[in-house]
N, C-alpha and C positions, 0 to 999 in steps of 0.2 A: 477574422479570426479564426475559423476553421483550419483555414488556409497556412497560418501560422502555425499553429500546433502541429499539423501533420508535417511541416516541415521540420519543426523541431523534433519531434518523433523519429523522424528518418534521419535527422542528423545524428542524433544519439543513439540508433541502431547502427550506422556506421562505425561511428567510434566504438562501440562496444565489439562488433565484428574485428576492427582494424586493430584493436590494442590486443583481442586472442590471440590473432596471429602474428602480430608483430612481439609481443612481448613473451618471448621464449623464456621460461622459468630453468636457466641455469642453474640458479644458487639452490634451487627446490625450496626454499623459501616461503614463495607463495605460490598458493593455489588459486588458479583463477577459470571458472566456469560459467556458461549462462546458457538462458533459453528464451527464446522468443516466438509468439503463437499470434497467428490469426485466424479470429473466430468468425463463422458467418452465421444467421439465421434468417428464415426467409419463408413467410408464409402468404398465399395468393388463393383468391376466393374469386369467383365468377358469379354472375348475378344471379343464377339458376340456385346457388348453394342454399339449402333451406335453414341449415343451420346457423347462418349469418356469421358474421365474422369480416374484418378489417385487412386487405392486405398490407403487410410491409415487411420492410427489409432492414435488418442489424448488420453492425460488424463493430468487433473488439478485438483493439491490438495490446499485448502484452510482452513486457520485458522484464527479466530477471536476472542478474548480474552479482556472482558473487567474487571479492577478492580477498582471502583469508592467507595471512601471517602467519608464521610458527616458527621460532627459534629456539630451542631449549627449553625453558620453561615460561616463554612469554609467547602469548597467542594473540592476534589481533584478526578478528571476524569482521567482513564489511557486505552489506548486502545493497542493491539499489534496486527500485522497484519503481516501473514506468507503466502505466496502465490508462488507456483511452480507447472510448466506446461511444458510438454515433447510432441511434434507431430513425428510422425514417416511415412515417406512417401515411397511406396513400390517404392525399386530402388535405394533411396537415400541410401549412405553409411552410414552416420549419424543421428543422432535423431535432432532436430531443438528445441532449448529453446522458449515455447511460453508465459511464467510467471515468472518471478524473482522478489519476492519482502520479505524485511524484515524491517519491520516498528514498530515505538514505538512513542506513541502519549501521552503527559502528559501535564495537564492543572490545575493548581491550582489557586482557587478563595478564596475572602473573601467578603462577602457579604457587599454591601455600603447601597443600598435601591432600594427596589422593586426587580425588576430581574436585577439587575447590581453588579457586582463583581469586585473589583480590580482583576488583574491575574497575573498570572508568568506561562510560556508556554515551552515547551521544545518539539522538534521534533528531530527525528532520522531516517535517513532510508536508506539502503544498498541494497545488491544482495547477492545471494548464491554462482551463478556458474558463470562458464566463458562466455561471450557474444562474439560473433564475427559478422565480417561485412559478405556481400555478396560475398565478395572472399576469407573469410575463416581466415582470419587476426583477432586475438585475441584481443578485445577493450575494454574490461573491466574483471572485476573477484571480489571475495568475498572482502568488505571495498575498493573495487577502482572502483567506485567513492561510498565514504560515505558522507552523508550531516547531518548537525547540525543546526538548529536553536534554538535559546535563546533568549526572552525577556520578560519583563513587559508589561502590558497593561490594558484593560477593557473587561469585559467579559459579553455580555448579554446572559443571560440563562433562555427559555422560560420553557423549559423540557430537560428531557431527551434527547429527540428526535429533539429539536430545539434549536440551540445555534449559536452565532457568536461571535467571539474573534479579538480584533485588537489591534496591539503591533505597537506603533510609534516608536518603538528603538528595532529594530533585528537587532542581531548579527548572520551571517552566515558565517560558514566554510564547506568548500569543500575538502576532500581528496582524493588524488590519488596517484597509486604506480610510481615512478619515471621512469619506464618504459615505459608507457603509454606517456609521454611528454619528450620524449628523444629528436624526430624529430619535436616535434610541438605541439600545445595546445589539452589539452586532457578536454572535461567536464569544459570546461572556465579555469582552470588551464593552466596559461602560460607554454612555452616551458623552460623546465630544472629545472620547480618546481614541488613541490609535493603537496600544499595547497593553497589557495584562499579565503582570508576573504572578506567578503562585514556585512555593515550596512545599515539598510534599513527600511522597513514598511512591516509588514505583517498583512493578514487578513485571516482569517480561519473559515467558517462556515460546520454546519452539520444539515440537514434537512434527517428526515424517518417518513414516512408514508404508510399508506396500502390503494392500490387503491381499494380493496375488498377482500373479505373473501381469506384469505390465499396466496394473492399477497403485498408483501410489497416492497418498493424502498427505498434505502438507497442513498443518496448523501452527497458527501464530497467536499470542494471547497475550496484549497488553493493559495492567490496570494499574490507577493511577488514582492517591486519594491527595487531596488539597490540604497541608496542616492548618492555613490560615483562614479557610471558610469553609465550615460542612465536611469535615474531615471523613464523617460517617458515608457519604454519598461520593462511592468509588467509580471513577470514568473507566469503562469498558470498551476495548475494542479487540473483537476476535476475527481472525480470517480464516476461513478453509477452501483451502484449493484441491481440487481431486483430478489428476489426470488419468485418461484411460486410453492407452497408447494402442491405436490399430495396427502399424507401422512404424518406419523410421521416422516418419514426414507428416503423418496423419494421427490426429487426435480428437477424441470428446474431453473438453476440458467441461468441470462445473467450479464457479466461483461462489461462495457465500462469505458476507461480512455483516455483523453485529456490531453496533454502536449503541453506547449509552454514555451522553456527555452532560452532565449535570449543568453546566455553564449556557450550551448553547439550547438544548431542547431536553427536559426531562421526559423523555420516553425511548424508549429503542428503535432503534433504526434498522432497518434490514435491507440489504441488496444482494439478489441473485444473480448470476449471470450464467448461463448454458450454450456450449454452440459446437460447431464440428468445424475442423480446421487444421491449419497447418502448425504444427509445434515441431521448432528445430534447437536442439540441443548446441552449443560450441565451447 
């Protein structure tokens, strides 16, 4: 499975780079840009190290690709996100997955007045590789779970680096393979089912700014309330990416993600990845 995932990652990178090179924007209607990063972490201890510690090595791959359209009072912003990471601890039999994300965000808008747009948004996210709990039991794999959100709303867009979209009528669909719900619920999908439908309100916000020269911070916040069940329990997905560029190709990256999903687990989940590696924009 690991080889399949890396093959998929390599294939998508080649497509993204090729698309950027061949899709010359002669009409100026499309603006396309992307960034991929390879981050590495490594720790090594010999037997005499009194402080203790276990040697380990980890690697993370990330790809962000934007393809945005603008024609008069119509705009259409799209973002593709792919991330995958593995960690190997000395003495452990298997590698552990540290990151796994496949996501597409699409937001269409027609300008009304000033910085406001009528909007229509679509969001899809899943993972590529299998996930296991602490006992080694597989609890997820590709397209299980898979999340879809779709809805109309209003979009305030100050610039490409600052915007907020509010959709008061959002449809949400969660898909899970039946073998994960055979003995109980999984990711909010009830026992014996393979899907869950929700209807509620969604707010998504994006803010990117430069702290100083060569240091940028990107923030993404998604909130969702299900009208059909416990609307007061809001699902939260916050992501922060800090890029500290050393030169054109090298950078130190910090990625933090905090999630609260009332259907999956009623607790805050936090993930943090830090590494030094190659960061290339195209």
